[in-house]
NUNUKE-919076 format. One record per residue (C-alpha): residue number from 1; x, y, z. Coordinates in steps of 0.02 Angstrom, whole numbers, m for minus. Layout:
N
<r><resi>NUM</resi><east>X</east><north>Y</north><up>Z</up></r>
...
REM end
This chain:
78
<r><resi>1</resi><east>589</east><north>37</north><up>435</up></r>
<r><resi>2</resi><east>421</east><north>m11</north><up>361</up></r>
<r><resi>3</resi><east>406</east><north>m93</north><up>192</up></r>
<r><resi>4</resi><east>251</east><north>m33</north><up>101</up></r>
<r><resi>5</resi><east>202</east><north>m112</north><up>m64</up></r>
<r><resi>6</resi><east>75</east><north>m42</north><up>m186</up></r>
<r><resi>7</resi><east>1</east><north>m184</north><up>m289</up></r>
<r><resi>8</resi><east>m72</east><north>m135</north><up>m456</up></r>
<r><resi>9</resi><east>m45</east><north>m101</north><up>m639</up></r>
<r><resi>10</resi><east>5</east><north>80</north><up>m616</up></r>
<r><resi>11</resi><east>m169</east><north>153</north><up>m645</up></r>
<r><resi>12</resi><east>m232</east><north>316</north><up>m572</up></r>
<r><resi>13</resi><east>m297</east><north>228</north><up>m415</up></r>
<r><resi>14</resi><east>m128</east><north>145</north><up>m387</up></r>
<r><resi>15</resi><east>m42</east><north>315</north><up>m398</up></r>
<r><resi>16</resi><east>m171</east><north>391</north><up>m279</up></r>
<r><resi>17</resi><east>m143</east><north>248</north><up>m155</up></r>
<r><resi>18</resi><east>46</east><north>276</north><up>m164</up></r>
<r><resi>19</resi><east>22</east><north>461</north><up>m126</up></r>
<r><resi>20</resi><east>m91</east><north>422</north><up>23</up></r>
<r><resi>21</resi><east>35</east><north>295</north><up>91</up></r>
<r><resi>22</resi><east>181</east><north>417</north><up>73</up></r>
<r><resi>23</resi><east>84</east><north>558</north><up>159</up></r>
<r><resi>24</resi><east>27</east><north>441</north><up>299</up></r>
<r><resi>25</resi><east>206</east><north>384</north><up>334</up></r>
<r><resi>26</resi><east>271</east><north>563</north><up>330</up></r>
<r><resi>27</resi><east>135</east><north>631</north><up>443</up></r>
<r><resi>28</resi><east>162</east><north>489</north><up>567</up></r>
<r><resi>29</resi><east>349</east><north>522</north><up>566</up></r>
<r><resi>30</resi><east>385</east><north>346</north><up>504</up></r>
<r><resi>31</resi><east>521</east><north>294</north><up>384</up></r>
<r><resi>32</resi><east>446</east><north>186</north><up>248</up></r>
<r><resi>33</resi><east>514</east><north>107</north><up>91</up></r>
<r><resi>34</resi><east>378</east><north>118</north><up>m43</up></r>
<r><resi>35</resi><east>386</east><north>m18</north><up>m175</up></r>
<r><resi>36</resi><east>272</east><north>m31</north><up>m327</up></r>
<r><resi>37</resi><east>227</east><north>m209</north><up>m377</up></r>
<r><resi>38</resi><east>158</east><north>m226</north><up>m553</up></r>
<r><resi>39</resi><east>199</east><north>m409</north><up>m586</up></r>
<r><resi>40</resi><east>38</east><north>m511</north><up>m583</up></r>
<r><resi>41</resi><east>119</east><north>m667</north><up>m509</up></r>
<r><resi>42</resi><east>195</east><north>m564</north><up>m368</up></r>
<r><resi>43</resi><east>24</east><north>m483</north><up>m334</up></r>
<r><resi>44</resi><east>m66</east><north>m650</north><up>m328</up></r>
<r><resi>45</resi><east>54</east><north>m709</north><up>m193</up></r>
<r><resi>46</resi><east>m39</east><north>m589</north><up>m77</up></r>
<r><resi>47</resi><east>m213</east><north>m660</north><up>m110</up></r>
<r><resi>48</resi><east>m261</east><north>m498</north><up>m196</up></r>
<r><resi>49</resi><east>m441</east><north>m497</north><up>m258</up></r>
<r><resi>50</resi><east>m443</east><north>m323</north><up>m336</up></r>
<r><resi>51</resi><east>m321</east><north>m181</north><up>m361</up></r>
<r><resi>52</resi><east>m255</east><north>m71</north><up>m294</up></r>
<r><resi>53</resi><east>m183</east><north>m169</north><up>m149</up></r>
<r><resi>54</resi><east>m85</east><north>m106</north><up>1</up></r>
<r><resi>55</resi><east>41</east><north>m219</north><up>87</up></r>
<r><resi>56</resi><east>129</east><north>m165</north><up>246</up></r>
<r><resi>57</resi><east>273</east><north>m274</north><up>305</up></r>
<r><resi>58</resi><east>215</east><north>m418</north><up>193</up></r>
<r><resi>59</resi><east>35</east><north>m414</north><up>256</up></r>
<r><resi>60</resi><east>m107</east><north>m366</north><up>138</up></r>
<r><resi>61</resi><east>m207</east><north>m236</north><up>234</up></r>
<r><resi>62</resi><east>m318</east><north>m164</north><up>99</up></r>
<r><resi>63</resi><east>m374</east><north>m204</north><up>m78</up></r>
<r><resi>64</resi><east>m495</east><north>m136</north><up>m205</up></r>
<r><resi>65</resi><east>m509</east><north>38</north><up>m131</up></r>
<r><resi>66</resi><east>m410</east><north>191</north><up>m78</up></r>
<r><resi>67</resi><east>m401</east><north>195</north><up>113</up></r>
<r><resi>68</resi><east>m394</east><north>358</north><up>210</up></r>
<r><resi>69</resi><east>m229</east><north>424</north><up>278</up></r>
<r><resi>70</resi><east>m293</east><north>388</north><up>454</up></r>
<r><resi>71</resi><east>m324</east><north>205</north><up>410</up></r>
<r><resi>72</resi><east>m151</east><north>187</north><up>334</up></r>
<r><resi>73</resi><east>m68</east><north>269</north><up>485</up></r>
<r><resi>74</resi><east>m161</east><north>147</north><up>599</up></r>
<r><resi>75</resi><east>m101</east><north>m2</north><up>497</up></r>
<r><resi>76</resi><east>77</east><north>65</north><up>496</up></r>
<r><resi>77</resi><east>76</east><north>83</north><up>685</up></r>
<r><resi>78</resi><east>10</east><north>m94</north><up>715</up></r>
REM end
């Protein structure tokens, strides 16, 4: 199972990123645990420069923007 973390304060972009990640996992037929990380110290552990951030299996794959579903599916499959 994939572990997907959404790094951010809970703003609109963070919620949008969570929705994109959930849809990408579902459409790819992957089981993913989605975790929201709002603690600043926990976010900084991932070298996050700007929010929202997307972490898949403890690797920061995207920050500061909302990726497309296709991008997220590609990262999940890697």
